[in-house]
C-alpha positions in Angstrom: 95.9 -7.9 93.4 92.7 -9.4 92.2 94.3 -10.8 89.1 96.6 -13.0 91.2 93.9 -15.0 92.9 93.3 -18.6 91.8 90.9 -19.0 88.9 88.4 -21.1 90.9 87.8 -18.2 93.3 87.0 -15.9 90.3 84.6 -18.5 88.9 82.7 -19.2 92.1 82.4 -15.7 93.4 81.6 -14.0 90.1 78.8 -16.5 89.6 77.5 -15.9 93.1 77.8 -12.1 92.7 75.9 -12.1 89.4 73.2 -14.4 90.5 72.8 -12.6 93.8 72.4 -9.3 91.9 69.7 -11.0 89.7 67.9 -12.1 92.9 68.2 -8.5 94.1 66.5 -7.3 90.9 63.7 -9.8 91.4 64.6 -11.8 88.3 62.5 -14.9 87.7 63.9 -18.1 89.3 64.5 -19.9 86.1 66.8 -17.0 84.9 69.0 -16.9 87.9 71.4 -19.6 86.8 71.8 -18.1 83.3 72.3 -14.6 84.8 75.0 -16.0 87.1 76.6 -17.8 84.2 76.6 -14.6 82.1 78.3 -12.6 84.9 80.8 -15.4 85.5 81.7 -15.6 81.8 82.2 -11.9 81.4 84.4 -11.7 84.5 86.5 -14.6 83.4 87.0 -13.0 80.0 88.0 -9.8 81.8 90.5 -11.6 84.1 92.0 -13.6 81.3 92.6 -10.5 79.2 94.1 -8.6 82.1 96.4 -11.6 82.8 97.5 -11.4 79.2 98.4 -7.7 79.8 95.6 -6.4 77.6 94.7 -2.8 78.5 92.0 -2.4 81.2 89.7 -0.5 78.9 89.9 -3.1 76.2 89.4 -5.9 78.7 86.3 -4.2 80.0 85.0 -3.6 76.5 85.4 -7.2 75.3 84.0 -8.6 78.6 81.0 -6.3 78.4 80.5 -7.1 74.7 80.5 -10.8 75.5 78.0 -10.3 78.3 75.7 -8.2 76.0 76.0 -10.7 73.1 75.2 -13.7 75.4 72.3 -11.7 77.0 70.7 -11.2 73.6 71.0 -14.9 72.9 69.6 -15.9 76.3 66.7 -13.4 75.9 65.7 -15.0 72.6 66.1 -18.6 73.8 64.2 -18.0 77.1 61.8 -15.4 75.7 62.6 -12.9 78.4 63.7 -9.3 78.4 67.4 -8.8 77.6 67.9 -6.5 80.6 67.4 -9.6 82.9 70.7 -10.9 81.6 72.7 -7.8 80.8 72.7 -6.2 84.2 73.9 -9.3 86.1 76.3 -9.9 83.2 78.1 -6.6 83.6 77.7 -6.1 87.4 81.0 -8.0 88.1 82.8 -5.5 85.8 81.8 -2.4 87.6 84.9 -0.7 89.1 83.7 -0.4 92.7 87.1 -0.3 94.3 88.2 2.4 91.9 85.1 4.5 92.8 85.8 3.9 96.5 89.5 4.9 96.1 88.5 8.0 94.2 86.3 9.2 97.0 88.9 8.2 99.6 91.7 10.2 98.0 89.4 13.2 97.7 88.5 13.0 101.4 92.2 12.7 102.2 92.9 15.8 100.2 95.0 14.0 97.6 93.2 15.6 94.6 95.8 14.7 92.0 95.5 10.9 92.8 91.7 11.3 93.1 91.4 12.8 89.6 93.7 10.2 88.2 91.8 7.3 89.8 88.5 8.9 88.9 89.5 9.3 85.2 90.5 5.7 85.1 87.1 4.7 86.6 85.2 6.8 84.1 87.1 5.4 81.1 86.5 1.8 82.4 82.8 2.6 82.9 82.7 4.1 79.4 84.3 1.0 77.9 81.7 -1.2 79.6 78.9 1.0 78.3 80.4 1.1 74.8 80.8 -2.7 74.8 77.1 -3.2 75.7 75.9 -0.8 73.1 78.1 -2.0 70.3 77.5 -5.7 70.8 73.7 -5.2 71.3 73.4 -3.1 68.3 75.4 -5.4 66.1 73.4 -8.4 67.3 70.0 -6.8 66.8 70.9 -5.5 63.4 72.0 -9.0 62.3 69.0 -10.7 63.9 66.6 -8.2 62.3 68.1 -8.7 58.9 68.1 -12.4 59.3 64.4 -12.4 60.1 63.6 -10.4 57.0 65.4 -13.0 54.7 
């Protein structure tokens, strides 16, 4: 399983995947390292939580929340749009293998396993979305109130 790989592989390849996706999105050069770092941090949080036997949905939620929170900070510090950091930050969390397996099971005619895998993928995706929304909303509320004081 993915969780059993050495941590250095997770660190290197999550950084490369996130920064590569930032390149794909035509992010400015000076944001590529930070985008890769954000994706790496969120993936490491996810892997550590999964290794501690935390539920997959909670692991996705906390990892996406951290990516969103860091994205807000990076956006303020670098004076760039938050989306430049959020998308590469959560791209490593997207359950691509689960999506593939859902379609594979459906094509094979194993509809029960397809629905089970598809539901798991939908819940994981929902946890990622909820993590981004909650963390971003809390950060922006705090930051807005801090500016008013």
